[in-house]
C-alpha positions as CSV (number, residue, x, y, z in Angstrom):
1,M,61.5,54.8,-52.4
2,N,64.0,53.2,-50.1
3,L,64.6,54.9,-46.3
4,N,68.1,55.7,-47.5
5,R,66.8,57.3,-50.7
6,K,64.6,59.6,-48.4
7,M,67.3,60.6,-45.9
8,T,69.9,61.7,-48.7
9,L,66.9,63.8,-50.3
10,L,66.2,65.1,-46.9
11,F,69.9,66.1,-46.1
12,G,69.7,67.5,-49.8
13,A,66.7,69.6,-49.4
14,I,68.0,70.8,-45.9
15,A,71.2,71.9,-47.2
16,L,70.0,73.3,-50.5
17,G,67.6,75.4,-48.0
18,T,70.1,76.4,-46.0
19,L,72.4,77.5,-48.7
20,V,69.7,79.7,-50.5
21,M,68.7,81.4,-47.1
22,L,72.8,81.8,-46.9
23,V,72.4,83.5,-50.3
24,L,69.4,85.7,-49.8
25,I,71.0,86.8,-46.4
26,S,74.1,87.6,-47.6
27,L,72.8,89.6,-50.5
28,V,70.6,91.7,-48.6
29,A,72.9,92.5,-46.3
30,F,75.5,93.1,-48.8
31,R,72.8,95.3,-50.1
32,S,71.9,97.2,-47.1
33,Y,75.7,97.6,-46.5
34,S,76.4,99.1,-50.1
35,I,73.7,101.5,-49.2
36,A,74.9,102.6,-46.0
37,S,78.4,102.9,-47.0
38,S,77.6,105.0,-50.0
39,T,75.4,107.2,-48.5
40,A,78.0,107.7,-45.3
41,H,80.3,108.3,-48.5
42,V,78.2,110.8,-50.3
43,R,77.4,112.6,-46.9
44,T,81.2,113.2,-46.2
45,A,81.8,114.2,-49.7
46,A,79.3,116.6,-49.4
47,E,80.4,118.2,-45.9
48,M,83.5,118.8,-47.6
49,V,82.2,120.6,-50.8
50,R,80.3,122.6,-48.1
51,V,83.2,123.5,-46.0
52,H,85.5,124.2,-49.1
53,L,82.9,126.6,-50.4
54,T,82.1,128.1,-47.4
55,E,86.0,128.8,-46.8
56,A,86.5,130.0,-50.5
57,M,84.0,132.5,-50.4
58,I,85.3,134.1,-47.2
59,Q,89.0,133.7,-48.3
60,G,88.0,135.1,-52.0
61,T,89.2,132.0,-53.7
62,I,85.8,130.7,-54.8
63,D,87.0,130.5,-58.6
64,K,89.0,127.9,-58.1
65,R,86.6,125.2,-56.9
66,E,86.2,123.9,-60.3
67,Q,89.6,122.4,-59.7
68,F,88.7,121.1,-56.3
69,L,85.5,119.0,-57.5
70,D,88.2,117.6,-60.3
71,R,90.7,116.5,-57.5
72,L,87.3,115.4,-55.6
73,L,86.2,112.9,-58.4
74,E,89.7,111.2,-58.1
75,V,88.4,109.6,-54.9
76,Q,87.8,106.0,-55.7
77,G,84.1,105.4,-56.8
78,L,82.9,108.7,-56.9
79,R,81.9,108.9,-60.4
80,S,80.5,112.9,-60.3
81,A,79.9,116.0,-58.5
82,R,78.1,118.9,-59.2
83,I,76.8,121.9,-57.2
84,I,73.1,123.7,-57.8
85,R,72.6,126.9,-56.4
86,S,69.5,128.2,-55.0
87,S,67.8,131.3,-56.5
88,Y,68.5,132.7,-53.2
89,V,72.2,132.4,-54.4
90,T,71.5,133.7,-57.7
91,Q,69.9,137.0,-56.5
92,Q,72.5,138.1,-54.5
93,F,75.6,136.8,-56.4
94,G,74.4,136.3,-59.8
95,A,74.7,133.0,-62.2
96,G,77.0,130.3,-61.1
97,M,79.4,128.5,-63.5
98,A,79.5,125.9,-66.3
99,R,78.5,123.0,-63.2
100,E,76.4,125.1,-61.0
101,M,73.7,123.9,-64.2
102,H,69.8,124.0,-63.7
103,P,68.7,121.5,-61.3
104,D,66.6,118.2,-61.9
105,D,63.4,117.3,-60.7
106,I,65.2,115.1,-57.7
107,E,67.3,118.4,-57.3
108,K,64.5,120.5,-56.9
109,L,62.7,118.5,-54.4
110,V,66.0,118.9,-52.0
111,L,66.1,122.7,-52.8
112,A,62.4,123.2,-52.1
113,D,62.1,121.3,-49.0
114,G,65.8,120.8,-47.6
115,Q,65.7,117.3,-47.2
116,P,68.2,114.6,-48.8
117,R,67.5,112.1,-51.5
118,Y,69.3,108.9,-52.5
119,V,68.6,106.6,-55.2
120,I,69.8,103.8,-57.1
121,V,70.5,103.9,-60.6
122,D,71.3,101.7,-63.8
123,E,73.3,103.3,-66.3
124,R,74.5,100.8,-69.1
125,G,74.7,98.1,-66.6
126,D,76.5,99.9,-63.9
127,S,74.5,100.7,-60.7
128,V,75.3,104.1,-59.6
129,F,74.3,105.4,-55.8
130,R,72.9,108.8,-56.2
131,G,72.9,111.4,-53.4
132,T,71.4,114.7,-53.3
133,I,72.6,116.9,-50.2
134,P,71.1,120.1,-49.4
135,F,73.2,123.3,-48.4
136,A,71.0,125.1,-45.3
137,A,72.4,128.4,-43.8
138,S,73.4,128.3,-40.4
139,T,75.7,130.2,-37.8
140,R,77.3,127.6,-36.7
141,G,81.5,127.3,-36.9
142,K,83.6,130.0,-38.3
143,P,83.5,131.0,-41.2
144,N,79.7,130.5,-41.2
145,C,77.2,130.8,-44.6
146,L,75.8,133.8,-42.9
147,Q,78.7,136.1,-42.8
148,C,78.3,136.3,-46.8
149,H,74.7,135.2,-47.5
150,H,71.9,137.5,-46.4
151,V,69.3,134.8,-45.7
152,T,67.8,133.7,-42.8
153,E,69.0,130.8,-40.8
154,G,67.6,127.2,-42.6
155,T,67.7,129.1,-46.1
156,V,68.8,126.4,-48.5
157,L,71.7,127.5,-50.5
158,G,71.9,124.9,-52.9
159,A,73.0,121.4,-53.1
160,V,75.9,119.0,-54.1
161,T,74.5,116.0,-56.3
162,M,77.3,112.8,-56.2
163,E,77.1,110.0,-58.0
164,V,79.4,106.6,-56.9
165,S,79.8,103.5,-58.4
166,L,78.6,100.3,-56.8
167,S,80.4,97.9,-59.2
168,E,83.4,97.5,-56.8
169,L,81.1,96.4,-54.3
170,K,78.3,94.6,-56.2
171,E,82.0,92.4,-57.5
172,K,82.7,92.0,-54.0
173,A,79.3,90.7,-52.9
174,L,79.0,88.3,-55.8
175,T,82.8,86.8,-55.1
176,T,81.9,86.6,-51.0
177,V,78.5,85.1,-51.7
178,A,80.6,82.5,-54.6
179,L,82.5,81.9,-51.5
180,I,79.9,81.5,-49.3
181,I,78.0,79.0,-51.7
182,V,81.3,76.9,-52.2
183,T,81.8,76.7,-48.7
184,V,78.4,75.6,-47.5
185,A,78.0,73.0,-50.5
186,V,81.2,71.4,-49.5
187,F,80.3,71.2,-46.1
188,S,76.8,70.0,-46.9
189,L,78.3,67.1,-49.3
190,L,80.5,66.1,-46.5
191,S,77.5,66.1,-43.7
192,I,75.3,64.2,-46.5
193,L,78.2,61.4,-46.8
194,L,79.0,61.3,-43.3
195,A,74.8,60.9,-42.7
196,R,74.3,58.8,-45.2
197,R,77.4,56.3,-43.6
198,L,75.7,56.6,-40.3
199,I,72.0,55.9,-41.9
200,L,72.8,53.5,-44.4
201,P,73.1,50.7,-42.1
202,V,69.4,51.7,-40.7
203,G,68.0,51.9,-44.4
204,S,69.6,48.3,-45.2
205,T,68.6,46.6,-42.0
206,A,64.9,48.1,-42.8
207,Q,64.8,46.7,-46.3
208,A,66.3,43.6,-45.1
209,V,63.5,43.5,-42.2
210,E,61.2,44.3,-44.8
211,R,61.9,41.6,-47.1
212,A,62.1,38.9,-44.3
213,V,58.3,40.4,-43.6
214,Q,57.1,39.6,-46.9
215,R,58.1,36.3,-47.1
216,A,57.4,35.2,-43.8
217,L,53.6,36.2,-44.9
218,R,53.9,34.5,-47.7
219,G,54.6,31.2,-45.1
220,D,58.7,31.3,-46.1
221,F,60.2,32.1,-42.7
222,K,63.7,31.0,-44.1
223,G,64.6,35.1,-45.0
224,R,67.6,36.4,-42.7
225,V,68.5,39.9,-42.0
226,E,72.4,41.1,-42.3
227,K,73.9,42.4,-39.1
228,R,75.9,45.6,-40.1
229,T,76.7,47.0,-36.8
230,D,76.9,46.6,-33.3
231,D,74.6,49.1,-32.0
232,E,70.6,48.9,-31.9
233,I,70.3,48.3,-35.3
234,G,72.1,45.8,-35.2
235,Q,70.6,44.3,-31.9
236,I,67.3,44.5,-34.5
237,A,68.7,42.5,-37.0
238,T,70.0,39.5,-34.1
239,E,66.2,39.7,-32.7
240,T,64.7,39.5,-36.1
241,N,66.9,36.2,-37.2
242,S,65.8,34.5,-33.8
243,L,62.4,35.3,-33.9
244,L,62.1,33.7,-37.8
245,V,63.8,30.8,-36.1
246,F,61.8,30.7,-33.7
247,L,58.8,30.6,-35.9
248,D,60.1,28.5,-38.4
249,D,60.6,26.0,-36.0
250,G,57.8,26.2,-34.2
251,L,55.7,26.4,-37.0
252,A,57.2,23.7,-38.8
253,R,56.6,21.5,-35.7
254,I,52.8,22.5,-35.3
255,S,52.7,21.6,-39.2
256,Q,53.9,18.3,-38.7
257,R,51.8,17.4,-36.0
258,V,48.5,18.7,-37.7
259,V,49.4,16.7,-40.6
260,Q,49.9,13.7,-38.4
261,L,46.2,14.1,-37.5
262,T,44.2,15.4,-40.7
263,G,46.8,13.1,-43.3
264,R,47.3,16.1,-45.3
265,T,50.5,16.3,-47.2
266,M,52.4,20.1,-47.5
267,R,52.9,20.9,-51.3
268,Q,56.0,23.0,-51.8
269,D,53.9,26.4,-53.2
270,D,51.7,26.0,-49.9
271,N,51.9,28.8,-47.4
272,Q,52.7,27.0,-44.3
273,L,51.3,29.7,-42.0
274,E,48.0,30.0,-44.0
275,V,48.1,26.1,-44.0
276,A,48.4,25.5,-40.4
277,I,46.1,28.1,-40.0
278,D,43.4,26.1,-42.1
279,M,44.4,22.7,-40.3
280,V,43.9,23.8,-37.1
281,N,41.0,25.7,-37.6
282,G,39.6,22.4,-39.1
283,L,40.6,20.4,-36.0
284,A,38.7,22.8,-33.9
285,D,35.6,22.7,-36.3
286,A,35.9,18.8,-35.9
287,S,36.1,19.2,-32.3
288,S,33.0,21.0,-32.0
289,F,31.5,18.6,-34.3
290,K,32.2,15.8,-32.0
291,Q,31.2,17.7,-29.3
292,A,27.9,18.6,-30.9
293,I,27.3,14.6,-31.8
294,E,27.9,13.2,-28.3
295,E,25.2,14.9,-27.6
296,D,22.5,13.3,-30.3
297,E,20.2,10.6,-29.2
298,T,20.5,8.4,-32.1
299,K,22.7,7.4,-35.0
300,A,20.2,9.3,-37.3
301,E,20.7,12.4,-35.6
302,I,24.7,12.0,-35.9
303,F,24.5,11.2,-39.7
304,D,22.2,13.9,-40.6
305,R,24.4,16.9,-38.9
306,F,27.4,15.0,-40.6
307,G,25.2,15.4,-44.0
308,K,25.3,19.2,-43.3
309,V,28.8,19.2,-42.3
310,L,29.4,18.3,-46.3
311,T,27.0,20.6,-47.5
312,E,27.9,23.7,-45.2
313,R,31.5,23.7,-44.9
314,F,32.9,21.5,-48.0
315,G,30.2,22.3,-50.6
316,V,28.9,18.7,-51.5
317,R,25.7,17.9,-52.2
318,E,25.8,14.9,-53.8
319,F,26.4,12.1,-51.1
320,S,25.2,8.8,-49.7
321,I,25.4,7.3,-46.7
322,Y,25.1,3.5,-46.2
323,E,24.9,1.2,-43.0
324,T,25.2,-2.5,-43.0
325,S,21.9,-4.6,-42.3
326,G,22.9,-8.2,-42.2
327,P,26.7,-9.9,-43.3
328,K,25.3,-9.2,-47.2
329,Q,23.2,-6.4,-47.2
330,L,23.7,-2.3,-47.2
331,E,20.8,-0.1,-46.2
332,P,20.8,3.6,-47.6
333,L,20.4,6.0,-44.5
334,S,20.8,9.0,-46.4
335,V,20.8,10.0,-50.4
336,D,21.9,13.9,-51.0
337,G,20.7,14.7,-47.7
338,V,17.6,13.1,-48.2
339,Q,16.9,10.6,-45.0
340,G,15.3,7.1,-46.5
341,A,16.2,8.0,-50.2
342,P,16.9,5.1,-52.4
343,C,20.2,4.3,-53.3
344,R,20.6,6.8,-56.3
345,W,24.9,6.7,-57.3
346,C,25.9,2.9,-56.9
347,D,24.1,-0.1,-58.5
348,P,21.4,-1.1,-56.4
349,Q,22.6,-4.6,-56.1
350,I,25.0,-3.5,-53.7
351,L,21.8,-3.5,-51.1
352,V,21.5,-7.0,-51.4
353,R,24.9,-7.9,-52.2
354,S,27.2,-5.5,-50.6
355,D,30.3,-7.4,-51.4
356,M,30.0,-5.3,-54.6
357,C,30.6,-2.4,-52.8
358,R,34.6,-2.1,-52.8
359,A,34.8,0.3,-49.5
360,K,32.5,-2.2,-47.7
361,R,34.7,-5.7,-49.0
362,S,38.1,-4.2,-48.5
363,G,37.6,-1.8,-45.3
364,H,39.1,0.4,-47.4
365,V,39.2,4.3,-48.5
366,V,38.2,4.0,-52.3
367,D,39.8,7.2,-53.6
368,G,37.5,7.3,-57.0
369,L,39.3,11.3,-57.5
370,S,42.5,10.2,-58.4
371,Q,41.6,6.6,-59.7
372,P,38.2,7.0,-61.8
373,G,36.8,3.7,-62.4
374,I,38.2,1.9,-59.6
375,C,34.9,0.9,-57.9
376,Y,32.8,-0.8,-60.8
377,A,29.6,-0.2,-58.5
378,F,29.8,3.2,-58.9
379,Q,27.0,4.3,-61.3
380,P,25.9,7.7,-61.7
381,P,22.6,8.1,-63.4
382,E,22.3,8.8,-66.9
383,G,21.3,12.6,-68.2
384,L,23.6,14.3,-65.6
385,G,25.6,16.0,-68.3
386,E,29.2,16.6,-66.9
387,G,30.8,13.2,-65.6
388,R,31.2,12.6,-61.4
389,R,33.5,11.2,-59.2
390,H,33.6,9.3,-56.0
391,Y,35.4,9.2,-52.5
392,C,34.3,6.2,-50.5
393,V,35.2,6.0,-46.6
394,P,34.5,2.9,-44.7
395,I,33.3,3.4,-40.9
396,M,34.9,0.5,-39.0
397,Q,32.7,-0.8,-35.8
398,S,33.9,-3.7,-33.9
399,G,36.4,-4.6,-36.7
400,A,33.8,-4.8,-39.5
401,V,32.4,-2.1,-41.7
402,G,29.5,-0.7,-40.0
403,N,28.7,2.3,-42.1
404,V,30.2,4.0,-45.8
405,I,30.1,7.3,-46.4
406,Q,30.4,8.0,-50.1
407,I,30.9,11.5,-51.8
408,V,30.2,12.2,-55.5
409,V,31.6,15.7,-57.0
410,R,31.6,16.9,-60.7
411,E,35.0,16.0,-62.5
412,S,35.9,19.4,-62.7
413,E,36.1,19.9,-58.9
414,A,38.0,16.7,-58.0
415,Q,41.3,18.0,-57.9
416,A,40.0,21.0,-56.0
417,F,37.9,18.7,-53.7
418,Q,41.1,16.4,-53.3
419,S,42.6,19.3,-50.5
420,Q,39.6,19.1,-48.7
421,V,39.5,15.2,-48.3
422,P,41.8,15.2,-45.2
423,Y,39.5,17.4,-43.3
424,V,36.5,15.0,-44.4
425,N,38.4,12.1,-42.8
426,V,39.0,14.0,-39.6
427,Y,35.2,14.4,-39.0
428,V,34.9,10.9,-39.7
429,R,37.8,9.6,-37.7
430,E,36.1,12.2,-35.0
431,M,32.7,10.5,-36.0
432,T,33.4,6.9,-35.8
433,P,33.9,6.7,-32.2
434,V,30.9,8.3,-31.1
435,L,29.0,6.0,-33.9
436,E,30.8,3.0,-31.9
437,A,29.7,4.6,-28.3
438,K,26.0,4.7,-30.1
439,R,25.9,1.5,-31.3
440,L,26.9,-0.3,-28.2
441,T,24.6,1.8,-26.2
442,E,21.9,0.4,-28.6
443,T,22.9,-2.9,-28.2
444,L,23.0,-2.9,-24.9
445,R,19.4,-1.3,-24.2
446,E,18.2,-3.6,-27.0
447,S,19.5,-6.3,-24.6
448,S,17.7,-4.8,-21.9
449,L,14.4,-5.0,-23.9
450,R,14.7,-8.5,-25.1
451,D,14.3,-11.7,-24.0
452,A,17.6,-13.4,-24.0
453,M,16.4,-16.8,-24.2
454,T,13.8,-16.4,-27.1
455,G,14.5,-13.8,-28.6
456,L,11.2,-11.8,-28.0
457,N,10.8,-8.2,-26.8
458,N,10.0,-8.1,-23.0
459,R,7.4,-6.4,-20.7
460,R,10.2,-3.3,-20.5
461,F,10.3,-2.9,-23.9
462,L,6.0,-3.1,-24.2
463,E,6.3,-0.4,-21.2
464,E,8.6,2.0,-23.3
465,Y,6.8,1.5,-27.1
466,V,3.1,1.1,-25.6
467,D,2.8,5.2,-25.9
468,T,4.2,5.1,-29.1
469,L,1.9,2.4,-30.3
470,I,-1.4,4.0,-28.9
471,A,-0.3,7.6,-30.3
472,S,-0.1,5.7,-34.0
473,A,-3.5,3.8,-33.4
474,R,-5.5,7.1,-32.4
475,R,-3.6,8.9,-35.2
476,R,-5.0,6.3,-37.9
477,K,-8.1,5.6,-35.9
478,T,-7.5,2.1,-35.6
479,T,-7.9,-0.9,-33.5
480,L,-5.5,-2.8,-31.5
481,A,-5.9,-6.6,-30.5
482,V,-4.5,-7.7,-27.1
483,L,-3.8,-11.2,-26.8
484,L,-2.8,-13.0,-23.3
485,L,-1.2,-16.4,-24.0
486,D,-0.4,-18.9,-21.3
487,L,1.0,-22.5,-21.6
488,D,-1.4,-25.4,-19.7
489,Y,0.5,-27.1,-17.0
490,F,3.9,-25.7,-17.4
491,K,5.2,-25.9,-13.9
492,V,4.7,-30.1,-14.8
493,V,7.5,-29.7,-17.7
494,N,9.9,-28.3,-15.5
495,D,9.2,-30.7,-12.5
496,T,9.3,-33.5,-14.4
497,Y,12.0,-33.0,-17.1
498,G,13.9,-29.6,-15.7
499,H,14.1,-26.4,-16.4
500,D,16.4,-27.2,-19.5
501,A,13.9,-28.9,-21.3
502,G,11.5,-26.1,-20.2
503,D,13.4,-23.4,-21.7
504,I,13.2,-25.5,-24.7
505,V,9.5,-25.5,-24.8
506,L,9.5,-21.7,-24.6
507,K,11.8,-21.4,-27.5
508,S,9.7,-23.7,-29.2
509,L,6.8,-21.5,-28.3
510,A,8.1,-18.4,-29.1
511,N,9.2,-19.7,-32.6
512,V,5.3,-20.5,-33.6
513,L,3.9,-17.3,-32.4
514,K,6.5,-15.6,-34.6
515,S,5.5,-17.4,-37.8
516,S,1.3,-17.3,-36.5
517,V,1.4,-13.4,-36.7
518,R,2.4,-10.4,-39.3
519,A,5.9,-8.8,-39.2
520,S,3.7,-5.5,-38.0
521,D,2.4,-7.3,-34.8
522,M,4.5,-7.6,-31.7
523,V,5.0,-11.1,-30.1
524,I,6.3,-10.4,-26.3
525,R,7.0,-12.7,-23.5
526,F,5.7,-11.1,-20.4
527,G,6.8,-13.1,-18.1
528,G,7.6,-17.1,-17.1
529,E,5.7,-19.0,-19.6
530,E,3.0,-16.0,-20.2
531,F,3.2,-14.3,-23.4
532,V,1.5,-11.2,-25.2
533,I,0.6,-10.6,-28.7
534,I,-0.3,-6.8,-29.9
535,L,-1.9,-7.2,-33.6
536,Q,-2.2,-4.0,-35.6
537,E,-5.1,-2.5,-37.3
538,T,-7.3,-5.4,-36.7
539,D,-10.9,-6.2,-35.5
540,A,-12.2,-8.5,-33.0
541,E,-13.2,-11.3,-35.5
542,N,-10.0,-11.2,-37.1
543,A,-8.4,-11.3,-33.7
544,M,-10.4,-14.7,-32.7
545,R,-9.8,-16.0,-35.8
546,V,-5.8,-15.6,-35.3
547,A,-5.9,-16.8,-31.2
548,E,-7.9,-19.8,-32.5
549,N,-4.6,-20.4,-35.4
550,I,-2.3,-20.2,-32.4
551,R,-3.7,-22.7,-30.2
552,I,-4.3,-25.0,-32.8
553,A,-0.4,-24.4,-34.4
554,V,0.4,-25.0,-30.4
555,A,-1.4,-28.2,-29.8
556,E,0.2,-29.9,-32.9
557,M,3.5,-28.4,-31.9
558,K,6.1,-31.6,-31.4
559,I,8.9,-30.8,-29.0
560,Q,11.9,-33.6,-28.7
561,V,13.2,-33.8,-25.2
562,G,15.7,-36.3,-25.0
563,S,14.0,-39.8,-25.6
564,S,10.8,-38.2,-25.1
565,T,8.5,-36.4,-27.2
566,L,6.1,-33.1,-25.3
567,Q,3.1,-31.8,-26.5
568,K,1.7,-28.9,-25.0
569,T,-1.7,-26.7,-25.2
570,I,-2.0,-23.0,-24.5
571,S,-4.9,-20.9,-23.1
572,I,-5.4,-17.4,-24.7
573,G,-7.3,-14.6,-23.5
574,V,-8.2,-11.5,-26.0
575,A,-8.9,-7.8,-25.4
576,M,-9.6,-4.9,-28.1
577,F,-8.2,-1.7,-27.5
578,P,-10.0,1.4,-27.5
579,E,-13.2,-0.9,-28.0
580,D,-13.1,-2.3,-24.3
581,S,-11.3,0.0,-22.6
582,E,-9.9,3.5,-23.5
583,T,-7.0,2.6,-21.3
584,F,-4.6,0.0,-22.9
585,W,-2.9,-1.5,-19.7
586,Q,-6.6,-2.2,-19.0
587,S,-6.9,-3.6,-22.2
588,V,-4.2,-6.0,-21.0
589,K,-6.2,-6.6,-17.7
590,F,-9.3,-7.7,-19.3
591,A,-7.3,-10.2,-21.4
592,D,-5.9,-11.4,-18.3
593,V,-9.6,-11.4,-17.1
594,A,-10.5,-13.4,-20.4
595,L,-7.4,-15.6,-20.1
596,Y,-8.2,-16.4,-16.6
597,R,-11.6,-17.7,-17.8
598,A,-10.1,-20.0,-20.4
599,K,-8.2,-21.5,-17.4
600,E,-11.6,-21.9,-15.6
601,D,-13.4,-23.5,-18.4
602,G,-11.3,-26.3,-19.2
603,R,-7.6,-24.7,-20.7
604,N,-6.8,-25.3,-24.4
605,R,-9.1,-22.4,-25.6
606,V,-9.7,-18.5,-26.5
607,V,-11.7,-16.7,-24.8
608,R,-12.9,-13.1,-25.6
609,F,-13.7,-10.7,-22.6
610,R,-17.0,-9.7,-22.2
611,P,-18.1,-6.8,-19.6
612,E,-19.9,-9.7,-17.2
613,L,-16.3,-11.4,-16.9
614,W,-15.3,-7.9,-15.0
615,E,-17.9,-8.4,-12.4
616,G,-16.5,-9.2,-9.0
617,H,-12.8,-8.3,-10.1
618,S,-11.2,-5.1,-8.7
619,A,-11.7,-2.1,-10.6
620,E,-8.2,-0.9,-10.6
621,S,-6.4,0.0,-13.8
622,Y,-3.3,-2.8,-14.4
């Protein structure tokens, strides 16, 4: 029910209530007036009868009282009049006339107690007011009752009963009430019409505001409120329109900017306000995500956090994260949230032939949600039941694809997930510079841990990695062999052929050392022409055999320097950890002591550390 109808009903109810009250008050007032008027009428007529009877008795004309009563009935409204004698009068003067009939019950009460009685009775549809007035003996006036009656003062001598018709008064009352009803009804109707004229703009404006607000809640701010008056209601309409214009314009600008950031396009049936809120919340979440990953230490932690975002925020539980490894290889970092899991959703050939991956090859997004089958490398495993679709996003690093994010969804969920794709892209966009920064940091750190000339790890790398190395050896209860190697007479090469020739010799030596040990072993340039090799999970006998093979390989190495061919030898000291020492760096010192003995014994040889070699040296740890 709208406001106009409510106000109309309210005013109508007030008018009706007022009319009913006026009618009730008028009826009660007319009834009271009729009773009071009839009572006075009867009392006056009764007094006239009493005076006439007294005078008639004194003058001896009492026999003409019937004529008086008949003439009395000619008074308008008076229907009947009769006189009742009391027993005292009958005893003194005998029975009266015909009209002095026997008293009825009411008259008997009046004769007994001398109190008047008034009642209203209905006779054949006519309301009649009946009054019975007693005649009491009194000495007042001349003539008076006691001049003829031998009774005491106050004795009830008789009563007169008169009946007055109320029909005329009733008709006048009803006519007056009808006139009041008509007058009040006309006045009320005019008042309601005037009130509606005043209230109508309020109700219409309220309805228009309601419709505009309902449209705004649905994201449509094009609704307007018609200005109907120039008062406060008109001002409300004007201000409401201004507010809607401001919101429409501001929200449009916000949505446009957010669309530029997210890449999501607005549909006609979208709620503009809800979409804007959703977009802003998505951007805020992505910003929080970026702040979190900026404090992560490694790329693995970043990808693990991104996997949780895919699962918890977007409901994606099937996805793969690949990283390029070399020019033609891909490595699965995480598959369905499991780090290091094997390739599941694509042809495993992409791991060794990365160009098979369309996203890696093109550097562009591959939208298999809207274009199923666009990438031939996408091959979900059999037995899944419902088919799958994919969405792959390449992450560019330094102009090349560094990673590929592959999202896999069920075919029934593909269309719904497309609305989430822009937000996924926002997360990827926020993640890209952080990954690039981490990559550059790792590259810089790696360069600080690697010898630029030989490509081998340097001494700083060993210092940072040694705790992990020792912890691993102790956990597996294995031994480490420490080989300290030094080229014999390397200074002669620099002095004779120059430092460029020396660099060539060191590079060649590094190649020989790397090719002489396992991939799990560590070859480190310790400084100058000195190298350290850490052999993992090996014993002393095998360590000596590897050291001897290295010595022979170096001795057979021929290095072409200009027109000259150089051949060099190497001396090697061997120590075992923790067999020779519980401290790793002490084992390195022991290997250095063994190397010193190899130099003293003529160079080009391998010496195993023995406790007696340590005698005479400082007991300080390396």
